[in-house]
C-alpha positions in Angstrom: -6.6 41.3 -30.4 -4.2 43.2 -28.0 -7.1 44.0 -25.6 -8.8 40.6 -25.8 -4.9 38.9 -25.1 -4.8 41.2 -22.3 -7.9 40.4 -21.2 -6.9 37.0 -21.0 -3.8 37.4 -18.9 -5.6 39.2 -16.4 -8.2 36.4 -16.1 -5.3 34.3 -15.5 -3.8 35.9 -13.3 -6.8 36.6 -11.7 -7.5 32.9 -11.4 -3.9 32.2 -10.0 -4.2 34.6 -7.2 -7.2 33.0 -5.8 -5.8 29.5 -6.3 -2.6 30.6 -4.1 -5.2 32.6 -2.0 -7.5 29.1 -1.4 -4.2 27.1 -0.5 -2.7 29.9 1.9 -6.6 29.9 3.7 -7.0 26.7 4.0 -7.5 24.9 6.8 -9.8 26.8 8.9 -11.3 23.8 10.5 -10.4 20.2 11.8 -9.5 18.0 8.8 -10.7 14.1 8.7 -7.9 11.7 8.0 -10.3 8.2 6.9 -8.7 4.8 7.5 -10.4 1.7 5.9 -9.0 -0.2 8.6 -9.2 -0.6 12.3 -7.5 1.0 14.9 -4.3 -0.8 15.5 -3.9 -1.7 11.5 -0.9 -0.9 9.9 -2.2 1.7 7.7 -4.0 2.9 11.1 -0.8 3.0 12.9 0.4 5.0 10.2 -2.1 7.6 9.6 -1.6 8.2 13.3 1.9 9.1 13.1 1.0 11.1 10.2 -2.2 12.7 11.5 -0.5 14.2 14.8 2.4 15.7 12.7 0.3 17.1 10.0 -2.2 18.8 12.5 1.1 20.3 13.9 1.7 21.6 10.5 -1.3 22.9 9.8 -2.6 24.3 12.7 -6.0 22.5 12.9 -6.7 19.0 14.2 -6.5 15.8 12.0 -9.0 13.3 13.2 -8.2 9.9 12.2 -11.6 8.4 11.1 -11.7 4.3 11.1 -14.1 3.1 8.6 -13.2 -0.6 8.1 -15.1 -3.7 6.7 -15.2 -5.0 3.1 -11.2 -5.3 3.1 -10.8 -1.4 2.8 -13.9 -0.9 0.3 -16.1 0.6 2.7 -13.7 3.4 4.0 -12.1 4.2 0.8 -15.2 4.9 -0.8 -16.4 7.4 1.7 -12.9 9.2 1.0 -14.3 9.2 -3.1 -18.2 10.2 -1.9 -16.9 12.9 0.5 -17.2 16.4 -0.2 -14.5 17.6 -2.5 -13.2 20.3 0.2 -10.2 19.7 1.3 -11.2 18.8 4.7 -11.7 14.8 4.2 -8.8 12.8 2.9 -7.3 9.4 3.7 -4.7 6.3 3.3 -5.5 3.3 1.7 -4.0 0.4 0.0 -3.3 -1.6 -3.2 -6.8 -3.5 -2.8 -9.5 -1.1 -3.0 -7.5 1.3 -4.7 -6.1 -0.8 -7.5 -7.0 -4.5 -7.5 -10.5 -4.4 -6.5 -11.8 -3.2 -9.8 -10.5 -6.5 -11.2 -11.6 -8.5 -8.5 -15.0 -7.3 -8.3 -17.9 -6.8 -11.3 -19.0 -3.9 -9.9 -18.0 -1.5 -6.6 -19.6 1.6 -5.0 -16.8 3.7 -6.3 -14.2 4.2 -9.2 -10.7 4.5 -7.5 -9.4 6.0 -10.8 -11.8 8.7 -11.2 -13.3 9.3 -8.0 -10.4 9.8 -6.2 -7.2 12.0 -6.7 -3.6 10.7 -5.9 -1.9 12.9 -3.4 1.2 11.0 -2.8 2.6 7.3 -2.1 3.4 7.4 1.6 5.3 4.1 2.2 6.4 0.8 0.7 6.5 -2.6 2.5 8.2 -5.1 0.7 6.9 -8.6 1.7 9.1 -10.8 2.4 8.9 -14.2 1.6 9.1 -16.5 5.0 9.3 -20.4 5.9 8.7 -22.4 8.9 11.4 -23.9 10.6 10.7 -27.6 9.5 10.7 -26.4 5.7 13.8 -27.6 4.4 15.2 -24.5 2.3 16.9 -20.7 3.5 17.2 -19.3 -0.4 14.6 -19.3 -3.4 16.0 -21.9 -5.4 16.6 -24.2 -2.4 12.5 -23.1 -2.0 11.5 -23.8 -5.8 13.6 -27.3 -5.6 11.7 -28.7 -2.5 8.4 -27.8 -4.2 9.3 -29.3 -7.3 10.5 -32.7 -5.2 7.1 -32.5 -3.9 4.7 -31.1 -5.8 1.1 -30.5 -4.0 2.4 -31.1 -0.8 3.3 -27.8 0.5 1.2 -24.7 1.3 1.0 -21.3 2.0 -0.5 -18.6 4.4 -2.7 -15.8 3.0 -4.5 -13.1 4.8 -7.3 -13.5 2.2 -8.3 -14.6 -1.6 -7.1 -11.6 -3.5 -4.9 -9.8 -0.8 -1.3 -8.9 -2.1 -0.1 -11.9 0.3 -2.3 -14.4 -2.1 -1.4 -12.6 -5.5 2.3 -12.9 -4.5 2.3 -16.6 -3.7 0.5 -17.4 -7.0 3.1 -15.4 -8.7 6.0 -17.1 -7.3 4.1 -20.4 -8.0 3.5 -19.6 -11.7 6.4 -18.0 -12.5 8.5 -20.8 -11.2 6.4 -24.1 -12.3 5.5 -25.1 -9.0 2.4 -26.1 -7.1 1.6 -24.5 -3.7 -1.9 -24.6 -2.2 -3.4 -21.9 -0.2 -4.5 -21.6 3.4 -6.4 -17.7 3.9 -6.1 -16.1 7.2 -8.2 -13.7 8.7 -5.4 -11.6 10.0 -1.6 -11.4 9.8 -1.6 -12.7 13.3 -3.1 -15.8 12.8 -1.2 -16.3 9.9 1.9 -15.8 11.4 1.1 -18.1 14.0 0.0 -20.8 11.7 3.5 -20.2 10.2 5.5 -20.6 13.3 3.9 -23.5 14.7 4.7 -25.2 11.1 0.6 -25.8 10.2 2.0 -23.7 6.7 5.1 -23.8 5.2 5.2 -20.9 3.3 4.2 -17.0 3.2 5.1 -13.9 1.5 3.9 -11.3 3.8 4.5 -7.6 4.8 7.7 -7.3 6.8 6.0 -5.9 10.2 3.9 -8.8 10.5 6.7 -11.2 10.4 10.3 -9.5 11.0 9.7 -10.0 15.1 9.3 -13.9 14.6 12.4 -14.0 12.1 14.7 -12.1 14.4 13.5 -14.5 17.4 14.3 -17.2 15.2 10.6 -18.7 14.6 10.7 -18.1 11.2 13.1 -18.1 8.5 13.4 -15.7 5.4 13.8 -16.9 1.9 14.0 -13.3 0.4 12.6 -10.0 -0.2 9.9 -9.3 -2.8 11.5 -6.0 -4.5 13.5 -5.1 -7.0 16.1 -3.7 -4.9 17.1 -4.6 -1.3 15.2 -2.7 1.4 17.6 -0.1 3.1 15.6 -1.5 6.2 17.0 -5.1 5.7 20.4 -4.5 3.7 20.9 -8.4 4.3 18.4 -10.0 2.9 18.5 -11.0 -0.9 15.7 -10.0 -3.3 13.6 -12.6 -4.6 15.0 -11.0 -7.8 18.4 -11.6 -7.2 17.6 -15.4 -6.8 16.5 -15.8 -10.2 12.4 -14.0 -10.2 13.6 -11.3 -12.2 11.6 -8.0 -11.6 9.5 -9.7 -9.0 7.6 -7.1 -6.7 5.1 -7.3 -4.2 4.6 -4.1 -2.2 2.3 -3.8 0.5 2.5 0.0 -0.1 0.2 2.7 1.7 -1.1 6.1 -0.2 -3.0 9.1 0.4 -5.9 9.8 -1.6 -8.5 12.7 -1.4 -12.1 13.1 -3.4 -11.3 13.5 -7.0 -12.8 17.5 -7.2 -10.7 18.8 -4.4 -9.5 22.0 -5.2 -5.8 21.6 -7.3 -4.1 24.1 -4.6 -5.3 22.4 -1.5 -3.9 18.9 -3.1 -0.7 20.2 -3.8 -0.5 21.9 -0.3 -1.4 18.5 1.2 1.2 16.8 -0.9 3.8 19.4 0.0 3.3 19.5 3.8 3.0 15.3 3.7 6.1 14.7 1.6 8.2 16.9 3.9 6.9 15.4 7.1 7.8 11.9 5.7 11.3 12.8 5.1 11.4 14.5 8.7 14.6 12.4 10.7 12.3 11.6 13.5 9.4 10.5 11.0 11.9 8.1 9.2 13.0 6.8 12.5 9.2 5.7 13.9 8.7 4.3 10.4 11.4 2.1 10.3 10.6 0.9 14.1 7.2 -0.1 12.0 9.2 -1.8 8.9 8.2 1.0 6.6 10.3 3.1 3.9 8.9 6.4 3.4 8.1 7.1 0.0 6.6 11.0 -0.9 6.1 11.1 -4.5 4.0 13.6 -6.5 0.4 12.7 -7.1 1.5 12.3 -10.7 3.9 9.6 -9.8 1.6 7.9 -7.4 -1.5 8.0 -10.1 1.4 6.2 -12.6 2.1 3.6 -9.8 -1.6 2.4 -9.3 -1.7 1.9 -13.1 1.5 0.0 -13.1 0.2 -2.0 -10.2 -2.9 -2.7 -12.1 -1.1 -4.1 -14.9 1.1 -5.9 -12.2 -1.5 -7.9 -11.0 -4.3 -8.0 -13.8 -2.7 -11.0 -15.4 -2.3 -12.8 -12.2 -6.1 -12.3 -11.3 -7.4 -13.2 -14.3 -5.2 -16.3 -15.2 -6.2 -17.9 -11.7 -9.9 -16.8 -12.3 -9.8 -14.8 -8.9 -13.0 -13.2 -8.0 -14.4 -11.8 -4.7 -18.3 -11.6 -6.1 
């Protein structure tokens, strides 16, 4: 028995040594950071900021590889199907990582089994904004106005099933009001429609609307987060104004192929988290209205499940599909 235990201990020790050596030897060639959206998009801006610093940290080039299409599913699927050798990873968002599993009958990949969460990288709590002509400046005032004229008001979304759509449908349902969705191809078009008064409301990532708010062309109603944003401490949350626990977060996460060796995932997580908490990176992210997070893989996996539970009922209740 002692001999067996000794042999088992030696085997475990040898395996740990091999794992440590694998992480220390990696990487030996350039890495590919897949972005499932076009150049210039918010995830792309973040990926390039991260990739530059990660390359310096790891001593190997990090090549940003844009693979846009299908709302992020093409690029995210490419990450899932890549060789799990630690040389391909990527950024992605709530749609292709969580909500698309409910919006589509079938997908080319399963984000919960074919992808390994690395870290929840940044939060971007959405902001409920209104056109200047909309007669309200707070959530209670906005809901009172909507109740007075049911069905009259509309909102801009970035497309069916996006966070901007699901957030507004949640606000309408929880407040008992009625709103009409007007989908747009991108944030630039949606924000311009708000500024011109073609639409009345929108709940969008801060980077897309705050320049117009600061310029006096849009009004903020509140931020869709459980607590105030450190980037906008003067903006009340919608939860503070009556929508308890309401959250709509346009987050960005880092994922890798599911069978990527654990030591490499651990090192990748450690390097990215360290970078996210550098003062210069925090400053650069703040300029893009992004809040750095830097979670463990386990925390990110749990958050993805939480998001599934948050938006699943909204998708089912409104019979939202993209097939």
